[in-house]
C-alpha positions, 0 to 999 in steps of 0.5 A: 221173167217167167215165175219158175225162173225166178229163182236164177234171178235171185241167182244172177243178183246174188252173183253180182253182189259177190262179183262187186264185193271184191278183186278176188277173181272167179275160177269155174271148174266147166266138164262140159255137163249140164250143172257146170253149163248152167252155171257158167250160162248164169255168170255170162249172164250176170256179167253182161248185165254190168257197165262195161267199167264194174267188169275188172276181175278175170274169170278163169272157166278150167276144163279138166281133160283127163285124156281118156274122155269119152271122144264125143263128149271130148270134142264137145268139151273142147269146142265149148271151151273155145267158144267160152274164151272167144266171146268172154273176151269182152267180159274177162272170161278166159278158157282153160283145158287142163291135162296131167302131167305126162308121168300121172296121166292112165297110161303113162301108169297102166302101161308105164309102171303096169299100175293095175287099173281102177278098182271099187271100192277102194283102189281109185288112184285115177281121180286124184292123178288126172283131175285133183292135182292138176285142178289144185296146180292151176287154182294155186297159180292163179293164188299165188298170182292173185293172193286169194281165189273164189271157186264157184262150183255146180254143185246141187243139193237134188244130185244125189244124198251123198252130195246133198250131205257134202253140201251141208256139211260145209255151209256155214250159217250167214256167208255166202263163201265158205273156206275151201277144206284143203287148198288155203286163200281160196273161197267157195261158192256154191249157188246152185244148191238149192235149184232142183234136177227138173228146173235145170234142163228147162231153164237151159231149153228155154227159148231157142236153147241156146248158150251165151257162147253160141252153143246148143243146149239141146245138143248138150241135152241129146248127149245125155240121152247115151247116158244112164238114166237111172237114178230118177226119170222125172219128166219136165217136157220134151224136145225135138222129133225123138221126144225123149223124156228129160232125165236128172242124174247123169254124168259123163265119164271116161271111156277106159273106166274100170269102176264099174263092171259094165260101162252104162254110158258108154253103152248107153251112147252106142244104143243111140247109134255111136256105133264109132264106141262099139271098138271102145268098148270091147278094148275096155271090156277086155281090159277089166278082164285081164285085171285080176288075172294072174297071167297078166298080173306079177305077185309084186307090188311096185316097190317089189313087196309081196303080200298074202290075202286076208282070208285065202292066205294067196299070194296077192296080185302086183304089177302088171307083168312087163309083157302084159304092158306090151300087149295092152300097148299094141292093142291100144295103138291098134284101137288108135289106128282103127278109129282115128282117135288119139287114144294116147299121144306122143309125149305119153309114148316117150316118157313110157319109153323112158320107164321101160328102158329103166325097168329091164327092157335091155333091147331098149326098142320094145315101144318103138318097135311096137309102134312101128309094128303097127303104124308101119312107120318109125317115132322120131326118136326111133334112131336113138334107140340102140339095144345094150345087148344084141338078140342073140346075147339078151336070148344067150342070158335068158337060156342062162337064168334059165339053167341056173333058175334065176330071174331073169327080170332081177338080172335084167334090172340089175344090169339097168341099174348098174349101167345106169350109174356106171358113169358116176365117179364115186363108186357107192352110187353103182352100190346104192343102186344094185343094193337098191334092186336086191334088197327088195321084198319078195327076193327075200319073202320065202326066207321071211315066212320060213323064219316067222313060222319057226319062231311061231313055232317055238312060241308055242312049244314054250 
């Protein structure tokens, strides 16, 4: 063993000790990145050294697909996950790919419900719905089946100051396993915390650079050349004829991420020749551009409330308007057709259609007609989508609303609320649905503000 890899030998021996200590299954989150690859590779090396009769516990290798992954990284993750499962069978290693529930996917939230896209620093609703919740569900299912679980993490102190502090705060002196902060009966094992960045790549690229599940770590390395190589540029070697510097801190992200103004990860992939990602970048930039445009956003939040911004006193922005959601969907479907990549699933379209039917789409055909407009073919449930009213009737309702200065959206929601509950024998069901719509805050916002102003004026006089 190369002396500079002695630390890895120590880790493998420690893993063996922890593995043989009890019957609790292991669970590893595998993203396809360098750290999780290193962790899974060391686990493979450890179990391969065990006598067959001592390989008793299951090891779950879990990959989280947010359904908005960079297509290049997604293909790599899925291929690697399949290979891990095939080779891992003899070691009781199982590979699983988990997804967010259809009602919590990115497009179900943005296109279906009109959620504004995530924005730094405090509006990051995506991570919890797309990654944390699916992972926690898988973990609790394993606990329900086995009583407890040990979660192996590939985090390292060298990754960043923030992560280093997080690891240090969770450490308990003299203990290898740490109780999970939030999940009962789950324990955390961090075997890689002391490994420096430069050694990670050196280990993964040693010898023939092949992983135990027969994937080429040189290809993984090439993916990192498409990443933002920002935080540090520690050269530890060169690979192949490209002679590209090996760097430490790089992460893959969702192709549609709006948490940053400029997606350096996507840009660097494109700069290194992945021109097929250019249309995705253009769409992502457009979605970022319209995020805070009042033409696309309503002043009402999802719960019907209205608020004013601190400082300026201007009305804040709420959900995407229905017209904006339709435009986003049409552009996304067009992008999907042009690129050949699956960017939104049929299951998501079905769920979004259901949401729109309850959001004021009196036509009941907006989604299926949009799909037909782009693809020239019908969705399998198209034939069952009968409009509640004819186009002539809907236009007459709109005209009447304009003449009477009445909200077409409000009337549409009232019609749908009554229609959805008209078959219930108890009238209170209809009344409750009607009142839920009519009592939304935006309808009474001006009156409430006027009352507050009058009260303040009276207080000042007294």
